[in-house]
BALOBA-1460 file (C-alpha; in Angstrom, 3 decimals):
// residues 334
<rec num="1" residu="m" x="-17.896" y="37.200" z="-106.854"/>
<rec num="2" residu="k" x="-21.097" y="38.960" z="-105.882"/>
<rec num="3" residu="r" x="-22.410" y="35.729" z="-104.367"/>
<rec num="4" residu="f" x="-19.274" y="35.429" z="-102.164"/>
<rec num="5" residu="v" x="-19.554" y="39.013" z="-101.015"/>
<rec num="6" residu="g" x="-23.212" y="38.526" z="-100.168"/>
<rec num="7" residu="a" x="-22.469" y="35.431" z="-98.127"/>
<rec num="8" residu="f" x="-19.692" y="37.257" z="-96.293"/>
<rec num="9" residu="v" x="-22.030" y="40.118" z="-95.458"/>
<rec num="10" residu="v" x="-24.710" y="37.754" z="-94.162"/>
<rec num="11" residu="l" x="-22.163" y="35.860" z="-92.046"/>
<rec num="12" residu="s" x="-20.835" y="39.132" z="-90.642"/>
<rec num="13" residu="l" x="-24.317" y="40.250" z="-89.715"/>
<rec num="14" residu="v" x="-25.054" y="36.925" z="-87.990"/>
<rec num="15" residu="l" x="-21.817" y="36.961" z="-86.037"/>
<rec num="16" residu="g" x="-22.363" y="40.561" z="-85.070"/>
<rec num="17" residu="g" x="-25.839" y="39.787" z="-83.866"/>
<rec num="18" residu="l" x="-24.636" y="36.841" z="-81.826"/>
<rec num="19" residu="l" x="-21.859" y="38.950" z="-80.287"/>
<rec num="20" residu="y" x="-24.341" y="41.720" z="-79.473"/>
<rec num="21" residu="w" x="-26.738" y="39.258" z="-77.889"/>
<rec num="22" residu="r" x="-23.977" y="37.697" z="-75.746"/>
<rec num="23" residu="l" x="-22.674" y="41.087" z="-74.627"/>
<rec num="24" residu="r" x="-26.198" y="42.131" z="-73.737"/>
<rec num="25" residu="l" x="-26.747" y="39.010" z="-71.653"/>
<rec num="26" residu="q" x="-23.433" y="39.602" z="-69.934"/>
<rec num="27" residu="d" x="-24.409" y="43.207" z="-69.152"/>
<rec num="28" residu="e" x="-27.760" y="42.063" z="-67.791"/>
<rec num="29" residu="a" x="-26.072" y="39.425" z="-65.627"/>
<rec num="30" residu="e" x="-23.583" y="41.940" z="-64.287"/>
<rec num="31" residu="s" x="-26.232" y="44.540" z="-63.599"/>
<rec num="32" residu="g" x="-28.697" y="42.007" z="-62.062"/>
<rec num="33" residu="p" x="-28.364" y="40.105" z="-58.751"/>
<rec num="34" residu="p" x="-25.820" y="37.280" z="-58.555"/>
<rec num="35" residu="g" x="-27.260" y="33.815" z="-58.985"/>
<rec num="36" residu="s" x="-26.357" y="30.150" z="-59.086"/>
<rec num="37" residu="s" x="-27.946" y="26.722" z="-59.036"/>
<rec num="38" residu="g" x="-28.294" y="24.912" z="-55.720"/>
<rec num="39" residu="v" x="-29.756" y="21.952" z="-53.843"/>
<rec num="40" residu="v" x="-32.599" y="21.952" z="-51.340"/>
<rec num="41" residu="e" x="-31.483" y="20.145" z="-48.193"/>
<rec num="42" residu="a" x="-33.065" y="19.145" z="-44.865"/>
<rec num="43" residu="e" x="-31.770" y="17.603" z="-41.634"/>
<rec num="44" residu="r" x="-31.754" y="13.822" z="-42.042"/>
<rec num="45" residu="v" x="-31.315" y="11.326" z="-39.208"/>
<rec num="46" residu="i" x="-30.416" y="7.659" z="-39.662"/>
<rec num="47" residu="v" x="-32.011" y="5.185" z="-37.254"/>
<rec num="48" residu="a" x="-29.752" y="2.119" z="-37.158"/>
<rec num="49" residu="a" x="-29.641" y="-1.100" z="-35.181"/>
<rec num="50" residu="r" x="-26.945" y="-1.430" z="-32.513"/>
<rec num="51" residu="i" x="-27.275" y="-5.174" z="-31.970"/>
<rec num="52" residu="a" x="-27.467" y="-8.173" z="-34.270"/>
<rec num="53" residu="s" x="-31.049" y="-9.440" z="-34.256"/>
<rec num="54" residu="r" x="-34.159" y="-10.132" z="-36.315"/>
<rec num="55" residu="i" x="-36.883" y="-7.511" z="-36.849"/>
<rec num="56" residu="t" x="-40.091" y="-8.813" z="-35.294"/>
<rec num="57" residu="a" x="-42.388" y="-5.817" z="-35.930"/>
<rec num="58" residu="v" x="-42.388" y="-2.557" z="-37.914"/>
<rec num="59" residu="h" x="-44.599" y="0.307" z="-36.731"/>
<rec num="60" residu="a" x="-43.753" y="3.080" z="-39.247"/>
<rec num="61" residu="d" x="-43.582" y="3.338" z="-43.023"/>
<rec num="62" residu="e" x="-42.284" y="5.828" z="-45.568"/>
<rec num="63" residu="g" x="-44.239" y="9.089" z="-45.485"/>
<rec num="64" residu="d" x="-45.377" y="8.688" z="-41.868"/>
<rec num="65" residu="r" x="-44.940" y="11.621" z="-39.537"/>
<rec num="66" residu="v" x="-43.292" y="10.557" z="-36.273"/>
<rec num="67" residu="t" x="-42.504" y="12.248" z="-32.988"/>
<rec num="68" residu="a" x="-39.419" y="11.969" z="-30.811"/>
<rec num="69" residu="g" x="-39.480" y="8.730" z="-28.816"/>
<rec num="70" residu="q" x="-42.114" y="7.057" z="-30.991"/>
<rec num="71" residu="l" x="-41.609" y="3.307" z="-31.475"/>
<rec num="72" residu="l" x="-40.571" y="2.553" z="-35.055"/>
<rec num="73" residu="a" x="-39.629" y="-1.135" z="-34.954"/>
<rec num="74" residu="e" x="-38.989" y="-3.999" z="-32.531"/>
<rec num="75" residu="l" x="-36.172" y="-6.543" z="-32.608"/>
<rec num="76" residu="d" x="-36.091" y="-10.081" z="-31.248"/>
<rec num="77" residu="c" x="-34.931" y="-9.565" z="-27.659"/>
<rec num="78" residu="s" x="-35.071" y="-13.105" z="-26.282"/>
<rec num="79" residu="e" x="-31.300" y="-13.342" z="-25.952"/>
<rec num="80" residu="m" x="-30.977" y="-9.917" z="-24.322"/>
<rec num="81" residu="d" x="-33.863" y="-10.746" z="-21.956"/>
<rec num="82" residu="a" x="-31.947" y="-13.841" z="-20.851"/>
<rec num="83" residu="v" x="-28.796" y="-11.757" z="-20.356"/>
<rec num="84" residu="v" x="-30.727" y="-9.267" z="-18.219"/>
<rec num="85" residu="a" x="-32.267" y="-12.078" z="-16.135"/>
<rec num="86" residu="q" x="-28.821" y="-13.573" z="-15.563"/>
<rec num="87" residu="a" x="-27.396" y="-10.188" z="-14.587"/>
<rec num="88" residu="e" x="-30.276" y="-9.587" z="-12.159"/>
<rec num="89" residu="a" x="-29.651" y="-12.982" z="-10.529"/>
<rec num="90" residu="q" x="-25.962" y="-12.132" z="-10.195"/>
<rec num="91" residu="v" x="-26.848" y="-8.822" z="-8.538"/>
<rec num="92" residu="v" x="-29.143" y="-10.599" z="-6.044"/>
<rec num="93" residu="a" x="-26.436" y="-13.169" z="-5.249"/>
<rec num="94" residu="a" x="-23.813" y="-10.455" z="-4.861"/>
<rec num="95" residu="r" x="-26.110" y="-8.440" z="-2.548"/>
<rec num="96" residu="r" x="-26.682" y="-11.493" z="-0.362"/>
<rec num="97" residu="g" x="-22.950" y="-12.134" z="-0.328"/>
<rec num="98" residu="v" x="-22.346" y="-8.585" z="0.872"/>
<rec num="99" residu="e" x="-24.932" y="-8.976" z="3.649"/>
<rec num="100" residu="r" x="-23.511" y="-12.349" z="4.704"/>
<rec num="101" residu="v" x="-19.892" y="-11.183" z="4.784"/>
<rec num="102" residu="r" x="-20.893" y="-7.948" z="6.500"/>
<rec num="103" residu="g" x="-22.608" y="-10.000" z="9.229"/>
<rec num="104" residu="q" x="-19.517" y="-12.178" z="9.581"/>
<rec num="105" residu="a" x="-17.338" y="-9.075" z="9.809"/>
<rec num="106" residu="g" x="-19.599" y="-7.633" z="12.529"/>
<rec num="107" residu="a" x="-19.465" y="-10.881" z="14.480"/>
<rec num="108" residu="a" x="-15.676" y="-11.024" z="14.102"/>
<rec num="109" residu="a" x="-15.347" y="-7.425" z="15.296"/>
<rec num="110" residu="a" x="-17.571" y="-8.151" z="18.312"/>
<rec num="111" residu="q" x="-15.577" y="-11.293" z="19.057"/>
<rec num="112" residu="a" x="-12.330" y="-9.341" z="18.833"/>
<rec num="113" residu="e" x="-13.692" y="-6.711" z="21.230"/>
<rec num="114" residu="a" x="-14.835" y="-9.413" z="23.652"/>
<rec num="115" residu="a" x="-11.443" y="-11.149" z="23.452"/>
<rec num="116" residu="k" x="-9.721" y="-7.823" z="24.093"/>
<rec num="117" residu="r" x="-11.840" y="-7.201" z="27.175"/>
<rec num="118" residu="q" x="-11.257" y="-10.756" z="28.366"/>
<rec num="119" residu="a" x="-7.501" y="-10.281" z="27.953"/>
<rec num="120" residu="e" x="-7.671" y="-7.030" z="29.936"/>
<rec num="121" residu="a" x="-9.684" y="-8.760" z="32.685"/>
<rec num="122" residu="a" x="-7.208" y="-11.681" z="32.765"/>
<rec num="123" residu="a" x="-4.292" y="-9.254" z="33.006"/>
<rec num="124" residu="a" x="-6.005" y="-7.398" z="35.860"/>
<rec num="125" residu="q" x="-6.726" y="-10.688" z="37.628"/>
<rec num="126" residu="a" x="-3.108" y="-11.778" z="37.197"/>
<rec num="127" residu="e" x="-1.969" y="-8.476" z="38.659"/>
<rec num="128" residu="a" x="-4.320" y="-8.901" z="41.629"/>
<rec num="129" residu="v" x="-3.117" y="-12.477" z="42.257"/>
<rec num="130" residu="r" x="0.488" y="-11.328" z="42.009"/>
<rec num="131" residu="t" x="-0.322" y="-8.662" z="44.619"/>
<rec num="132" residu="q" x="-1.856" y="-11.352" z="46.846"/>
<rec num="133" residu="a" x="1.285" y="-13.459" z="46.383"/>
<rec num="134" residu="a" x="3.446" y="-10.545" z="47.472"/>
<rec num="135" residu="a" x="1.243" y="-10.048" z="50.557"/>
<rec num="136" residu="a" x="1.465" y="-13.800" z="51.351"/>
<rec num="137" residu="h" x="5.250" y="-13.637" z="51.117"/>
<rec num="138" residu="e" x="5.235" y="-10.664" z="53.481"/>
<rec num="139" residu="q" x="3.034" y="-12.603" z="55.901"/>
<rec num="140" residu="a" x="5.397" y="-15.599" z="55.687"/>
<rec num="141" residu="a" x="8.361" y="-13.312" z="56.351"/>
<rec num="142" residu="a" x="6.552" y="-11.801" z="59.328"/>
<rec num="143" residu="a" x="5.778" y="-15.305" z="60.638"/>
<rec num="144" residu="r" x="9.408" y="-16.287" z="60.294"/>
<rec num="145" residu="g" x="10.312" y="-13.152" z="62.176"/>
<rec num="146" residu="q" x="7.927" y="-14.087" z="64.970"/>
<rec num="147" residu="v" x="9.478" y="-17.577" z="65.105"/>
<rec num="148" residu="g" x="12.909" y="-16.042" z="65.453"/>
<rec num="149" residu="a" x="11.741" y="-13.667" z="68.177"/>
<rec num="150" residu="a" x="10.005" y="-16.495" z="70.078"/>
<rec num="151" residu="r" x="13.102" y="-18.678" z="69.851"/>
<rec num="152" residu="a" x="15.302" y="-15.877" z="71.100"/>
<rec num="153" residu="q" x="12.927" y="-15.231" z="73.994"/>
<rec num="154" residu="r" x="12.776" y="-18.967" z="74.784"/>
<rec num="155" residu="e" x="16.552" y="-19.251" z="74.764"/>
<rec num="156" residu="n" x="16.790" y="-16.263" z="77.088"/>
<rec num="157" residu="v" x="14.311" y="-17.815" z="79.519"/>
<rec num="158" residu="e" x="16.090" y="-21.155" z="79.374"/>
<rec num="159" residu="r" x="19.393" y="-19.486" z="80.240"/>
<rec num="160" residu="q" x="17.739" y="-17.705" z="83.160"/>
<rec num="161" residu="r" x="16.212" y="-21.031" z="84.259"/>
<rec num="162" residu="d" x="19.536" y="-22.785" z="84.160"/>
<rec num="163" residu="r" x="21.128" y="-19.994" z="86.150"/>
<rec num="164" residu="v" x="18.332" y="-20.035" z="88.733"/>
<rec num="165" residu="a" x="18.614" y="-23.807" z="88.980"/>
<rec num="166" residu="v" x="22.262" y="-23.443" z="89.937"/>
<rec num="167" residu="l" x="21.430" y="-20.736" z="92.427"/>
<rec num="168" residu="t" x="18.681" y="-22.880" z="93.873"/>
<rec num="169" residu="e" x="21.115" y="-25.713" z="94.495"/>
<rec num="170" residu="e" x="23.315" y="-23.233" z="96.224"/>
<rec num="171" residu="a" x="20.271" y="-22.051" z="98.220"/>
<rec num="172" residu="v" x="20.601" y="-18.564" z="96.827"/>
<rec num="173" residu="t" x="17.088" y="-18.525" z="95.337"/>
<rec num="174" residu="t" x="13.892" y="-20.383" z="96.041"/>
<rec num="175" residu="t" x="12.323" y="-23.133" z="94.040"/>
<rec num="176" residu="v" x="9.378" y="-20.860" z="93.272"/>
<rec num="177" residu="d" x="11.498" y="-18.766" z="90.989"/>
<rec num="178" residu="l" x="12.844" y="-21.860" z="89.266"/>
<rec num="179" residu="e" x="9.384" y="-23.264" z="88.698"/>
<rec num="180" residu="g" x="8.186" y="-19.943" z="87.246"/>
<rec num="181" residu="l" x="11.068" y="-19.871" z="84.799"/>
<rec num="182" residu="q" x="10.493" y="-23.494" z="83.847"/>
<rec num="183" residu="t" x="6.839" y="-22.716" z="83.159"/>
<rec num="184" residu="s" x="7.788" y="-19.702" z="81.044"/>
<rec num="185" residu="a" x="10.309" y="-21.757" z="79.086"/>
<rec num="186" residu="e" x="7.735" y="-24.466" z="78.425"/>
<rec num="187" residu="d" x="5.205" y="-21.892" z="77.293"/>
<rec num="188" residu="l" x="7.729" y="-20.290" z="74.977"/>
<rec num="189" residu="r" x="8.551" y="-23.715" z="73.532"/>
<rec num="190" residu="y" x="4.903" y="-24.166" z="72.574"/>
<rec num="191" residu="r" x="4.743" y="-20.658" z="71.201"/>
<rec num="192" residu="v" x="7.826" y="-21.269" z="69.064"/>
<rec num="193" residu="g" x="6.239" y="-24.456" z="67.707"/>
<rec num="194" residu="a" x="3.003" y="-22.634" z="66.968"/>
<rec num="195" residu="a" x="4.859" y="-19.764" z="65.300"/>
<rec num="196" residu="a" x="6.883" y="-22.223" z="63.233"/>
<rec num="197" residu="s" x="3.677" y="-23.948" z="62.151"/>
<rec num="198" residu="s" x="2.146" y="-20.594" z="61.259"/>
<rec num="199" residu="a" x="5.265" y="-19.646" z="59.301"/>
<rec num="200" residu="s" x="5.207" y="-22.953" z="57.436"/>
<rec num="201" residu="a" x="1.542" y="-22.487" z="56.647"/>
<rec num="202" residu="a" x="2.217" y="-18.905" z="55.463"/>
<rec num="203" residu="e" x="5.036" y="-20.111" z="53.220"/>
<rec num="204" residu="l" x="2.850" y="-22.850" z="51.752"/>
<rec num="205" residu="s" x="0.077" y="-20.303" z="51.185"/>
<rec num="206" residu="a" x="2.546" y="-17.943" z="49.507"/>
<rec num="207" residu="e" x="3.770" y="-20.743" z="47.248"/>
<rec num="208" residu="a" x="0.162" y="-21.621" z="46.368"/>
<rec num="209" residu="v" x="-0.611" y="-17.983" z="45.561"/>
<rec num="210" residu="d" x="2.575" y="-17.886" z="43.460"/>
<rec num="211" residu="g" x="1.190" y="-20.822" z="41.477"/>
<rec num="212" residu="q" x="-2.130" y="-19.059" z="41.085"/>
<rec num="213" residu="a" x="-0.356" y="-15.909" z="39.915"/>
<rec num="214" residu="t" x="1.663" y="-17.894" z="37.362"/>
<rec num="215" residu="a" x="-1.515" y="-19.575" z="36.118"/>
<rec num="216" residu="a" x="-3.296" y="-16.213" z="35.928"/>
<rec num="217" residu="e" x="-0.411" y="-14.710" z="33.970"/>
<rec num="218" residu="s" x="-0.506" y="-17.681" z="31.588"/>
<rec num="219" residu="q" x="-4.236" y="-17.202" z="31.136"/>
<rec num="220" residu="a" x="-3.702" y="-13.503" z="30.537"/>
<rec num="221" residu="g" x="-1.063" y="-14.275" z="27.883"/>
<rec num="222" residu="a" x="-3.361" y="-16.803" z="26.212"/>
<rec num="223" residu="a" x="-6.234" y="-14.293" z="26.301"/>
<rec num="224" residu="e" x="-4.017" y="-11.641" z="24.747"/>
<rec num="225" residu="q" x="-3.015" y="-14.026" z="21.940"/>
<rec num="226" residu="q" x="-6.693" y="-14.842" z="21.368"/>
<rec num="227" residu="a" x="-7.449" y="-11.118" z="21.213"/>
<rec num="228" residu="v" x="-4.694" y="-10.593" z="18.624"/>
<rec num="229" residu="a" x="-5.978" y="-13.528" z="16.558"/>
<rec num="230" residu="a" x="-9.549" y="-12.199" z="16.813"/>
<rec num="231" residu="e" x="-8.410" y="-8.739" z="15.639"/>
<rec num="232" residu="r" x="-6.667" y="-10.322" z="12.675"/>
<rec num="233" residu="q" x="-9.806" y="-12.257" z="11.813"/>
<rec num="234" residu="a" x="-11.830" y="-9.067" z="12.104"/>
<rec num="235" residu="g" x="-9.398" y="-7.291" z="9.757"/>
<rec num="236" residu="a" x="-9.588" y="-10.152" z="7.268"/>
<rec num="237" residu="a" x="-13.395" y="-10.077" z="7.444"/>
<rec num="238" residu="a" x="-13.396" y="-6.312" z="6.811"/>
<rec num="239" residu="g" x="-11.164" y="-6.860" z="3.780"/>
<rec num="240" residu="q" x="-13.537" y="-9.569" z="2.552"/>
<rec num="241" residu="v" x="-16.390" y="-7.064" z="2.839"/>
<rec num="242" residu="e" x="-14.562" y="-4.736" z="0.440"/>
<rec num="243" residu="v" x="-14.024" y="-7.632" z="-1.963"/>
<rec num="244" residu="v" x="-17.689" y="-8.624" z="-2.052"/>
<rec num="245" residu="r" x="-18.690" y="-4.964" z="-2.361"/>
<rec num="246" residu="a" x="-16.513" y="-4.712" z="-5.454"/>
<rec num="247" residu="q" x="-18.124" y="-7.888" z="-6.787"/>
<rec num="248" residu="f" x="-21.546" y="-6.362" z="-6.153"/>
<rec num="249" residu="a" x="-20.542" y="-3.208" z="-8.042"/>
<rec num="250" residu="v" x="-19.355" y="-5.350" z="-10.967"/>
<rec num="251" residu="a" x="-22.682" y="-7.225" z="-10.946"/>
<rec num="252" residu="e" x="-24.635" y="-3.954" z="-10.944"/>
<rec num="253" residu="a" x="-22.530" y="-2.632" z="-13.836"/>
<rec num="254" residu="g" x="-23.192" y="-5.843" z="-15.765"/>
<rec num="255" residu="l" x="-26.927" y="-5.457" z="-15.165"/>
<rec num="256" residu="a" x="-26.867" y="-1.845" z="-16.347"/>
<rec num="257" residu="r" x="-25.004" y="-2.892" z="-19.484"/>
<rec num="258" residu="a" x="-27.472" y="-5.728" z="-20.133"/>
<rec num="259" residu="k" x="-30.406" y="-3.324" z="-19.768"/>
<rec num="260" residu="v" x="-28.780" y="-0.971" z="-22.276"/>
<rec num="261" residu="g" x="-28.604" y="-3.850" z="-24.748"/>
<rec num="262" residu="q" x="-32.215" y="-4.765" z="-23.947"/>
<rec num="263" residu="a" x="-33.327" y="-1.190" z="-24.663"/>
<rec num="264" residu="e" x="-31.696" y="-1.427" z="-28.107"/>
<rec num="265" residu="c" x="-34.346" y="-3.997" z="-29.051"/>
<rec num="266" residu="r" x="-36.739" y="-1.052" z="-29.516"/>
<rec num="267" residu="l" x="-35.916" y="1.360" z="-32.342"/>
<rec num="268" residu="t" x="-37.421" y="4.771" z="-31.579"/>
<rec num="269" residu="a" x="-37.449" y="8.105" z="-33.402"/>
<rec num="270" residu="p" x="-34.700" y="10.405" z="-32.108"/>
<rec num="271" residu="r" x="-36.626" y="13.543" z="-33.210"/>
<rec num="272" residu="d" x="-39.802" y="14.751" z="-34.870"/>
<rec num="273" residu="g" x="-39.939" y="14.340" z="-38.631"/>
<rec num="274" residu="v" x="-41.119" y="12.323" z="-41.611"/>
<rec num="275" residu="v" x="-39.954" y="8.813" z="-42.466"/>
<rec num="276" residu="v" x="-38.420" y="9.052" z="-45.933"/>
<rec num="277" residu="v" x="-36.698" y="5.651" z="-46.025"/>
<rec num="278" residu="r" x="-37.708" y="2.311" z="-44.515"/>
<rec num="279" residu="a" x="-34.888" y="0.008" z="-45.513"/>
<rec num="280" residu="h" x="-36.038" y="-3.243" z="-43.891"/>
<rec num="281" residu="a" x="-39.208" y="-5.155" z="-43.110"/>
<rec num="282" residu="a" x="-40.303" y="-7.562" z="-40.385"/>
<rec num="283" residu="g" x="-38.326" y="-10.792" z="-40.560"/>
<rec num="284" residu="d" x="-35.120" y="-9.187" z="-41.838"/>
<rec num="285" residu="v" x="-31.942" y="-9.799" z="-39.871"/>
<rec num="286" residu="v" x="-29.928" y="-6.667" z="-39.137"/>
<rec num="287" residu="l" x="-26.391" y="-6.240" z="-37.881"/>
<rec num="288" residu="p" x="-24.941" y="-3.500" z="-35.676"/>
<rec num="289" residu="g" x="-24.829" y="-0.298" z="-37.706"/>
<rec num="290" residu="t" x="-27.473" y="-1.394" z="-40.237"/>
<rec num="291" residu="a" x="-29.674" y="1.580" z="-41.219"/>
<rec num="292" residu="v" x="-33.360" y="0.721" z="-40.814"/>
<rec num="293" residu="f" x="-35.054" y="4.128" z="-41.107"/>
<rec num="294" residu="e" x="-34.170" y="7.594" z="-42.366"/>
<rec num="295" residu="i" x="-36.103" y="10.532" z="-40.907"/>
<rec num="296" residu="l" x="-36.241" y="14.027" z="-42.422"/>
<rec num="297" residu="d" x="-37.185" y="17.145" z="-40.500"/>
<rec num="298" residu="p" x="-39.339" y="19.263" z="-42.853"/>
<rec num="299" residu="t" x="-39.213" y="22.250" z="-40.509"/>
<rec num="300" residu="d" x="-35.474" y="22.673" z="-41.076"/>
<rec num="301" residu="i" x="-35.118" y="23.292" z="-44.850"/>
<rec num="302" residu="r" x="-31.951" y="24.812" z="-46.284"/>
<rec num="303" residu="v" x="-30.741" y="25.692" z="-49.795"/>
<rec num="304" residu="r" x="-27.096" y="25.066" z="-50.518"/>
<rec num="305" residu="f" x="-25.677" y="26.834" z="-53.592"/>
<rec num="306" residu="y" x="-22.257" y="27.893" z="-54.749"/>
<rec num="307" residu="v" x="-21.383" y="31.414" z="-55.926"/>
<rec num="308" residu="s" x="-19.221" y="31.711" z="-59.021"/>
<rec num="309" residu="n" x="-15.933" y="33.547" z="-58.891"/>
<rec num="310" residu="a" x="-17.358" y="36.375" z="-60.959"/>
<rec num="311" residu="d" x="-20.070" y="36.992" z="-58.343"/>
<rec num="312" residu="l" x="-17.961" y="36.676" z="-55.228"/>
<rec num="313" residu="g" x="-17.443" y="40.417" z="-54.984"/>
<rec num="314" residu="r" x="-21.158" y="41.089" z="-55.309"/>
<rec num="315" residu="v" x="-22.362" y="39.090" z="-52.306"/>
<rec num="316" residu="a" x="-22.128" y="39.970" z="-48.643"/>
<rec num="317" residu="p" x="-23.431" y="38.556" z="-45.318"/>
<rec num="318" residu="g" x="-26.994" y="39.650" z="-44.579"/>
<rec num="319" residu="m" x="-28.151" y="39.974" z="-48.212"/>
<rec num="320" residu="r" x="-31.660" y="38.704" z="-48.957"/>
<rec num="321" residu="v" x="-31.678" y="35.606" z="-51.159"/>
<rec num="322" residu="g" x="-34.428" y="34.597" z="-53.560"/>
<rec num="323" residu="a" x="-34.746" y="31.015" z="-54.742"/>
<rec num="324" residu="t" x="-36.869" y="29.443" z="-57.489"/>
<rec num="325" residu="a" x="-37.640" y="25.777" z="-58.033"/>
<rec num="326" residu="d" x="-38.657" y="23.852" z="-61.118"/>
<rec num="327" residu="a" x="-41.455" y="22.250" z="-59.122"/>
<rec num="328" residu="f" x="-42.985" y="25.676" z="-58.442"/>
<rec num="329" residu="p" x="-42.627" y="27.726" z="-61.682"/>
<rec num="330" residu="g" x="-43.082" y="31.451" z="-61.334"/>
<rec num="331" residu="k" x="-42.776" y="31.380" z="-57.527"/>
<rec num="332" residu="t" x="-39.867" y="32.884" z="-55.629"/>
<rec num="333" residu="f" x="-38.914" y="31.831" z="-52.143"/>
<rec num="334" residu="e" x="-36.999" y="34.304" z="-49.978"/>
């Protein structure tokens, strides 16, 4: 019985001591600053390939310090070089096509302008010839009028002659008067013939000028049709210029894209830092998205830790934080 009581007393003392020690630790934790375990982190950047190719050279290894833009590795770029050369040739051909079509469009525009001026000149010439034809018809009408007047005058003289001839037979007038009238009648007969010839010539001239006017109008119509056709050709040539310009823009865009792919044959550091991972060596084949290097920035170190629920009410923004690390015993980083 005494042995049982003694064991109970010892167990009670041990449990009491353990409870006291736990409560003391809890009081110290509550009275001390909040704390938690965490992880030291830094900014890490992955340098990956963007094209499928073979690594031909590696210029950085793990532990090397690198600067932004420094060459880390080179990829086989023979295929991309060929693509760039092809794109450059296409740009040159497209530029020459633009220059050629632009020259054709300029020539077509000049030809259209010349055809337009020629049509205007032909129309003016047709108008002038038509005016000449109208004047020739007026001259022919005037000549016919002169013929009519000469005939009327001749008929009047012939009637007077016949009347004087009768009077002469009756001895009323002398033969001198009759001879004068006969001479006048003969002269008027010649004048009528000459006027008739002049009228005929004027009518023939008017008809000839009419033919010239018709021909000039036909030429003017043909010139106008040529001008319209030339303007259409000029419009088509201008449209062709826009087409080849678009083709040239497409060729330039293809060249820019090819040069972007060519630039991806050189893997460079995107920022200053230390190479912590070199995943591949020269001779390895990488695919788009394959990580080749991992760079860490040692100047941007952070500690990520999580506060327990019991300490949430004891922390606030702006509090100073102290951190310890197993690698540096006895040293506190703030």
